[in-house]
C-alpha positions in Angstrom: 128.8 98.2 139.3 130.5 101.5 138.6 128.6 104.8 137.9 130.0 104.8 134.4 128.7 101.3 133.7 125.3 102.1 135.2 125.1 105.2 132.9 126.0 103.1 129.9 123.3 100.5 130.7 120.7 103.2 131.3 121.5 104.9 127.9 121.1 101.6 126.1 117.8 100.9 127.8 116.5 104.3 126.8 117.7 103.8 123.2 115.9 100.4 123.0 112.7 101.8 124.5 112.8 104.7 122.0 113.3 102.2 119.1 110.3 100.1 120.3 108.2 103.2 120.5 109.0 104.3 117.0 108.4 100.8 115.5 105.0 100.4 117.2 103.9 103.7 115.7 104.6 102.7 112.1 101.5 101.6 110.2 101.4 97.9 109.4 101.8 97.2 105.7 100.8 93.7 104.5 103.2 91.9 102.2 101.6 91.3 98.8 103.8 88.3 98.0 103.2 85.9 100.8 100.4 84.8 103.1 100.5 86.8 106.3 98.2 87.1 109.3 95.7 89.9 108.8 94.7 91.6 112.0 91.9 89.7 113.8 93.6 86.3 113.0 92.5 86.1 109.4 95.1 84.6 107.1 94.8 86.1 103.6 96.6 87.6 100.7 95.3 91.1 101.0 97.1 93.3 98.4 99.0 96.0 100.2 96.4 96.5 102.9 97.5 99.2 105.3 96.4 99.3 108.9 96.2 103.1 109.6 96.3 104.5 113.1 97.7 101.2 114.5 98.0 102.8 117.9 94.3 103.8 118.0 91.9 101.5 119.7 89.5 101.8 116.7 92.0 101.6 113.9 91.2 101.5 110.2 92.3 99.3 107.3 92.3 100.1 103.5 94.1 98.8 100.5 97.4 100.5 100.2 96.8 102.4 97.0 94.0 104.3 98.7 95.9 105.1 101.9 96.6 108.7 100.9 92.9 109.4 100.5 92.1 108.8 104.2 95.3 109.1 106.1 94.4 112.5 107.4 91.1 111.5 108.8 90.6 109.5 112.0 88.3 106.4 112.0 86.0 108.0 114.6 85.5 111.0 112.2 84.8 108.8 109.2 82.3 106.7 111.2 80.5 109.9 112.3 80.7 112.0 109.1 81.0 109.2 106.5 83.5 111.2 104.5 87.2 112.4 104.6 87.4 115.9 103.3 85.5 115.9 100.0 85.6 112.2 99.5 82.6 110.1 100.6 83.8 107.2 102.7 81.7 104.2 103.6 82.8 102.6 106.9 82.4 98.9 107.5 82.6 98.5 111.2 84.1 95.1 112.0 83.0 95.5 115.7 79.4 95.5 114.5 79.6 93.5 111.3 82.6 91.2 111.6 81.5 88.7 108.9 80.7 91.4 106.4 84.2 92.9 107.1 85.6 89.4 106.4 83.9 89.3 103.1 85.1 92.8 102.2 88.7 92.0 103.2 88.6 88.7 101.3 87.3 90.5 98.2 90.1 93.0 98.4 92.5 90.0 98.6 91.0 88.8 95.3 91.6 92.1 93.7 88.3 93.9 94.2 88.7 97.7 94.5 87.9 99.8 97.6 87.0 102.7 95.3 83.5 102.1 94.0 81.0 103.9 91.8 77.3 104.3 92.9 74.9 102.8 90.4 71.6 102.1 92.2 69.8 101.8 88.8 71.6 98.5 88.2 71.0 97.1 91.7 68.4 94.5 90.8 70.3 93.2 87.8 73.6 93.1 89.7 72.1 91.3 92.6 70.5 88.7 90.4 73.8 88.1 88.6 75.8 88.0 91.8 73.5 85.6 93.6 72.6 83.3 90.7 72.8 79.7 92.0 73.7 80.7 95.5 71.7 79.4 98.5 71.7 80.0 102.2 72.9 77.1 104.4 71.9 78.5 107.8 68.8 80.2 109.3 68.6 83.9 110.0 71.2 84.8 107.4 71.6 86.9 104.3 73.9 86.7 101.3 76.4 89.6 101.4 78.0 90.8 98.2 81.2 92.8 97.6 81.3 94.9 95.5 77.7 95.8 96.5 74.8 95.4 94.0 74.3 99.2 94.2 77.6 99.9 92.5 78.8 99.7 88.9 81.5 97.2 90.1 78.8 94.8 91.5 77.1 92.0 89.8 78.6 88.9 88.2 82.0 88.2 89.8 81.2 89.8 93.1 82.3 87.9 96.2 79.4 86.4 98.1 79.3 85.2 101.7 76.5 84.1 104.0 76.4 86.5 107.0 74.0 86.9 110.0 70.9 88.7 108.9 71.4 91.3 111.7 74.7 92.3 110.1 73.2 92.8 106.7 70.4 94.9 108.2 72.9 97.0 110.2 75.2 97.6 107.2 72.2 98.3 105.0 71.2 101.1 107.4 74.7 102.5 107.4 74.7 102.5 103.6 71.3 104.3 103.3 72.5 106.9 105.8 75.8 107.2 103.9 74.1 107.8 100.5 71.7 110.4 102.1 74.2 112.5 104.1 76.6 112.6 101.0 73.7 113.5 98.7 75.0 110.8 96.3 73.8 110.1 92.8 74.6 107.4 90.2 78.1 107.9 88.9 79.5 109.3 92.2 82.6 107.5 93.5 83.2 106.6 97.1 85.8 104.7 99.2 85.2 101.7 101.4 87.2 101.2 104.6 87.1 98.8 107.5 87.2 100.3 110.9 87.9 98.3 114.1 89.8 95.9 111.8 91.1 93.8 114.7 87.5 92.5 115.0 87.4 91.1 111.5 85.9 87.5 111.7 88.6 84.8 111.4 86.5 82.7 109.1 83.3 82.9 107.0 80.1 82.5 109.0 79.4 78.9 110.0 76.0 79.3 111.7 
């Protein structure tokens, strides 16, 4: 092979490698019109869910219309500080609560908002409305709601899934800490995101 041919092949390989590098750094945007595989193996119709920081080991997912609110904050920062700039951000860590993350992502797919309004004064009524007629089918489980009962968007129409009790306890602790560190009151808005989205459970909890 001539020196000129080797040089041409080398340049082509470098160009291909550069193209692959660029493509892998582009955030994954889910198609709103067709069923597509959501990270973690879940097949859903998540509306314009964007996986931010796709190259990060602990990426983050959020519906596309809210991307601009968190694209300047890394998942590790949101997990630690529970906010992005001035916006309170509630992280759902799929590495710790994969089935709750499944319920949240499925609710997004059904049109639920990721931007919620705190309304703890309506929590009891919302919970009763959301869980009316629902029963647990497995032991050591809880019924998870999204939007949560502590929000104005919760209540009748919330998506409910049975999840391991340990997940509900863990997420409950995260929420209490979140409300406290952000000094939140009824009427305050906050954004929900999923971190470690590759760990979202593939299916609803089956015991």
